N, C-alpha and C positions, 0 to 999 in steps of 0.2 A: 503493499499500500504505499502511496506517496502522500505527504502532507505538504501544503503550500501556505505561505503568508507572503508579505512584501515588507521591504525596509528600504532605506535610502543611505547611500554612501556619497561622500563629497569629494569632488576634485577641484580644490580650491573654493569658489563660492558657487560652483555649478552643482546641483543635487542630482544624482541618478537613481531612480527607482529601480531596485533590484528585487527579482523574485527569489524567495528562499524556498527551495525544494529540499525535502527530506525523505530518503527512502530506507525503509526498515525490511530486511531480508533475513532469511535463515542463513546460520553460519555461526562461527566462532565470534564472540562479541568483539566488536570494534567500532571505532568512531572516526570517520574521515570528513574533512571539509575541503572541498576543491571550488575553483572560481577565482584563482589568483589571490588568495588572502596574505596579508602581511603577518608579521610575527605576532603582533598582539590580537588579531582575528584568529589565527591558528590556535591560539591558546585558548579560545573560547570553548573548546570542548571540555576543558577541565572545569572551567567556571559554570558552564551550563549543567553539567552532570551533578555538580556538587549543589548547585541551587535548586534543581528538581528534588534531589533527595531531601534537602532542607525543608522544601514545601510540603512533604509528606506524600509525594507522588513517586510511584515505582519507576525506575528507569528501565527502558526496553533492553533486555539482555539478548540483542541480536546484533547482526552487522547493519550499522547505521552509515549513510552516505549523505552528506548535505552538500548541495551546489547552489552557488550564488550566481544567478544568471542576470545580465550575459558574462560568460566566463572570460571574455576577452579585456574586460574592464578591471583594472587593479583595485582591490578592496583594502581599506586600512581602517584601524580603529576598532574599539569594542561596542559601537553602537548597534551592532547586529545581533548581539547576544539574546535578547528578549525574542527577537524573530525567530532565531535557531531553535530555542527551547519550545516554542510554540509548534514550530514546523514538526520537529521530532516526535512531539507527543500527538500531533494530528496524525502523522503517519502510523503511530502506534495504536490508534483508536482511542487515546484517552482523552482527548478534547474533540469537540465537534469540528470535523475538517472543513464543512461548508461555511460555518461561521468564522472560523480562522482566515479563510481566503479573502474576506471583506475587510481585514484589518491591515494596517500598516503600522509596524511596531519599531520604536526606537528604544535603546537604553542598554546600559551595562549590567551585568548581573554580578552581585556579590555572592560569596559562597554561602551566606546565610539565607539566600533568597531574596534580599532586597534589590529594588532597581535603582541603580546608581545614576546620577545625571551625567550627560555627555555634552560635549562641545558642538557648536553649529546647529543646535535645534532650530533656530529661526530659519536659515536657509534651506535645511532639510525638509522641514514641513512646508515651506513655499513651494519646493520642487514636488513634493507629494500632492499638493492641492493643484498645482499647475497640470500634473499628470492625471487628475480626476480622482485621486485617493484622498477623500475628504475625512474619513474617520481614522483618527490617529490616536495610538497610545504611545505615551511619552512617560519618563520618569516624573513623578510628582515634584521634584525639584525643578523640573524645566517646564512645568505646566504653564506658569505665568509668561514665560517667553513664547511658547507655542500659540498660546491664545492671541498673540500680536498679529498673526496670520489671518488675514480675513477670508473667510469660507471654511475654516478647519473646525472640525467637531473633535475637541481634544478631551482625552481621557487621561487623567494623571495616575499612574500606577505606584503605589509605595512598595509592593512586594509582588514576586512571581505568582505566589499562590492566589492573590487577588484576580490576576488575569487569567489564570487557569480555571479559577472558580466560575467566572464569568462565561467560560466557555464550555462549561458542563463537567468538568474534572473535580474529582472528589479530593480537593486540596486542603491542606490544614493551614488556614491563614492566621498565623500567630500575630499577636500584637506587636509588630516590629516599627521602630521609629522611622519616619521619613529622613532620607539621605538628603540634606539641603544641598543646592548649588554652592560651588565654592564662592566665598566671600570676596568681592571686588571693591577695592579702594575707591572711595568717592572721587569721581572726576567730573561731576556735572554741575559744580557750583558756577554761579555767575562770573563772568570775566571781570576783572577789576576796571574801574572807570578810568577813560582816558584823561579826565580832568585832573587825575593826580599827577600827570606829566607836566612839570611846569617848564615854561620856555620851549625850546627846540621847534621853532615854526617850520623849518625847511623838513625836518624828519616828519613831523606830524602831517604835513602836506603829502610827502612821499607815501605815508602809511594810508592816507584817505584815497589817493590815486591807486594804489595797489589793491586796496578792497573793492573799489569801483569797478576795476577792470580784471581782476583775477590775476594780476601781474606779480612776478618773483621780485624779491627786494634784497638788496646787500646795504648794510649798514655798517660804516666804519667809523670808529671813534675811541676815545681813551676809556679806561675803566671807570665805571660811576656816571657816565654821560646820559644813560637812560636807554641804551639799546634793548636790554632785555625787557624793561618796563613797556616799551614801545611794543614789541613783538607779542607779549602777553596780551595786549588790549586789542589785537587785531582781530580775534575772533568775535569779540564784542560788537564790532562795527560791521561784520559780515551779516547778510540776512540769513533767517533760520531755514533750516533744510526743508525742502518740499517733501511730499508723502513718499515718492518714489525713491529720492535720494537718501532720506531717513531709513528706510527700509534697507537700502544697499549699505550704508554706513553701519547700521546696527548689524547687519549680517556679518560683515568683517570683524566687528568687535566680539560678537557672539563666537565665531570660529576660533578666535584668540584668546577666548575665556576671560575677556575684559568687558562684560557686559553685565549690568545689573537689571534684570528684567522687571523689578518693582517700580523703576522709574520710567518704564515705557521706552518707546522709541527715542533714539538719539536724535533731538531736533536741533541742538546747537552745534555749529561747526567744530569737529575736535582740533585740539591742539596737542601736538606730540613734540616733545623736546629731549631727544636721545642725548646721553653724555657723550663726549668726544672719543671715548675708549670704546664705543660701541662698534662690532664687527659688521662685515658687509652682510652677513645673513640676518643680524639684527635690524638694519636698516631697510633692505629690500625684501627680506623673507628668506626662508631656507629650513634646513632640517632635514633628517633622514626620511627617505621615502618620498611622499609627496610634500612639497614645501608648505610651511606655515607662513601667514602673512607678517610682514615686517612694519617699521615705523612708516614707510610710504603709504602703506594700505590702510594702516590704522589712522593716518592723517588724510585720508581720501575725503574731498569736499570740505576740507579744513586747512589747517596751517602746519607745516613741518619746520620747525626752528632749530637750526643748527647754531649753538653759541659756541664763540671760539672756534669758527669754522675752519681756520688753518691748522688747528691742531688735530682735526679728523685726518686720517691716512689718506693720501691721495687716491689710492685705489677704491676707498669707500666713497669718497666723493664723486669719482667718476661712474660710479654704478647709477648715479641719479639722472644721467643724461637721457636714457631710454624713457623712463617714465615722466621726465619733464616734457618730452616731445609727444609722447603717445598718450599720456593719461592713464597707462596701464603697465603692470610689470609682468613679464612672462618668465617664469622660472623652470629651466629644464633639468630634468633628472632622468635617470636610467630608466624608470618606471613610466615616464611620460612628463608632459608639460603642464604647469599650472598657471593659471591666469588670475591676477587679483587687480582690482581698480586701484588707481593710484594718481588721480587728478588733484592735486594739492597745491597750495601756494607755498612755494620755498622761501623762507626768510634766514638769511645769513647775516651773522654779527661777527665782526673781526676787530681786534685792536689794530692801530696803524703799525706796531712793531712788537717784538716779543715782550719788551718791558711796558709796552702800552703807553709810553709818555711822549711819543713823537708828535707833539702839538704845536701849531704856531711856529715859533723858532726852533723848536725842539731842544731847548736848554737843558731840561731834565731827562732828556734820553741818553741812555748809555749803549745804545745799539749802534754799530757801524752802518754805513749805507748798504754794504754787501748783506748783512744779516737782515736789514728790513727788506729788501728786494727778494731775499730768498723765502722770507716769512710769508709775504702775500702772494708769492710765486706758487704757493701750495694750492691756491685756488686756480685750477687750470684754465686756460683759455677758453676750450669748448665749453666748460661749464659755465663760466662769467657771461659767455655770449648768449647763454640761454636765460640770463638774469636781466629783466627790462630796466629795473630801477636801481641805481646805486648812489647812495647818499652819504655824505659826510656828516657825522654827528659830532658837534663840538663839546668842548668841556662844559659841564653843567654851570650856568650862570643863574644869579639871584633873579627870581621872579615872584613878585609878591602876590600877584593874582593867579588864581587856577586857569588852567587852559579850558578850552571848550570841552564839553563832556561827551561820553560815549553817545548818548541819545541823539544829540544834535548831529553829530558826524555820521551816525548810522543812518539818519533820515536822508540825508544828502547822497550816501552811497545808494540807499534803496531807489530813490529817484533816478539816479544815473543808471543803474542796473536795469529798471524798468524800461527806460529809454533804449538802452542797448539790445534788451530782449525783444522789443517790438520791432527793431530794425533787422536783428540777426536771426530771429526765429524762423522765418521760410527758409534759411539756409542750414537750419539745424544746430545753430550755436546759442549761447546765452550771454556770454560777456565777450569784450573785445579781444581777451588774451586767447580765445579759441578761433577766431576768424581767420582764414587763410590769407596769405599774402597776395596772391593774385586777384583775388576777389576785392580785397581792400584798395589794390591799386587800380583797379577798374572804377571803384566809386569815389575815389579821392581826385581833387582837382590837380592839374598840373602844378598849378601855383603854390600849392600847399607842399606838393612833394619835392619842389625845386631844391629846398634846403637840405633835404635828406639825400638827393643825388649829389649835390655838391660834397656832402660829408663822405659819401662813397667814393667820390673821385679823389679825395684828399687820403683816403685809407683810413679815416677815423670810424667808418662803419663797415661792418660786413654785409653781405646779401641778407642773411638771417637778422642781423641788426636793424637793417633798413625796415623789414617787415615788423619786427618788434617796436621799433620807434613809431611806425605808422599806427600800430595798434594802441600804444600810449597816447598819441595825439588824438585818436577817436575817443578813448577814455576821458581825456581833458576836455574835449567838446561835450560829452554827454554830462559832465559834472557842471559845465557852464550852461547847459540846456541849449546849445547851439545845434543847427542842423547838420552842419559838416565841419570838418576841421579847418580853421583859419592858419595863417602864417604864424601867429603868436602861439597857437596850440603846438605846432610842430617845433618851434624854437624852444618851449618849455619841455617838450618830450625829449628833445636832444640833450638839454641840460640835464634831466633826470636820468637819462640813459648814461650820459659820460660822466656823471657823479659829481660834479662841482667840487672836485677836490678828493673824492673818495678813492 
């Protein structure tokens, strides 16, 4: 007899509904799992057997073969434990095989029969609903997360015995405590107010332009000038995430185990600030088997802040070039390729030299000119060419009055983004930073482009820099409420691009 039910395995954020088939035949007792399982899934046979015994149900003393179909798809993780247990007992006639077929089951089994939470329940349940599997059984600790998916009929399971009992088995449902989802540090507090940044009008203007157009930003200045304060306040002036983007961002954080379901979908643009000792795998994603998301994916639709950027290894910094261009990261491993979204705003902060004191006349600086050049040269030309705005942040000056607050700046950013969206939506874009160069050159007047062409002729701009400066000009135009960029918009875009001393 063959028992069947369904489960979901994830490749990146892509969920694949798999059919779990179990065959019980005469012969020496054995338990085999086929269908390209990884080590953690292959060990499911020991977890499942112990969990069934702990639930008071007799384990079939026959030759058992479990197939995870499609067999060509690599499977990883313990999330199919619950489905394997139900399929085996359905094949043995212990549970109702017809009722089991209608279920999609997710969950890891403990040896005592409890159903333990797993990562990535949100994208897994979303894939199940998209495939027409609306009745889903998940660990009780993941139930709040699963209910965020529209159209899913979610049942939270504390123990295997409860699931088996609902399918007609004579299971002993002991009073077992629910296994809660792993605690996640609070990361959803409101961003600090921009009014706390005193002075720095040039840097504040650059931050507003970056937010309005989705541009990348480099700030160079001495320690204590306010670079980190400015970067931390960028998410506060960005618009809240829409429904589709919120689900996507939440799915990435769910897969990474960094999502608190009690707070609902992530609506605030995320802010990731990895330390400069982070490895390439921590930044772009990696790990054994199918790769896990890194900081660039956790920052999707938000901000990736690299403080002390020249202290990051050059190899790590250069891994950012692909996601900066494509808005996604593709990680190739022996078992296949994994794709994660990675459309973030990059904010780099750097000191002008290793000691940080090369300001003005540089009297307090102890670094030689060669040391200063080598320090900033760690930021490669190809990476900097993808950074739209470069601004020098001067030493902190006394300012008695607070600056403009987050609410006022966010309102202007929202208006500018609305204008850009109305213009770009027919082309499939939402902000100026996403627009293609050829399209922008067609819709921009020759007079406005003349200054950019002269900069290209002087060697001050690359072809990529031309397009990025043109995107900046359109963002400045949207902030001013103009219909198209004028010469002064292009001039300011060039000034922001070339750094005014950065």
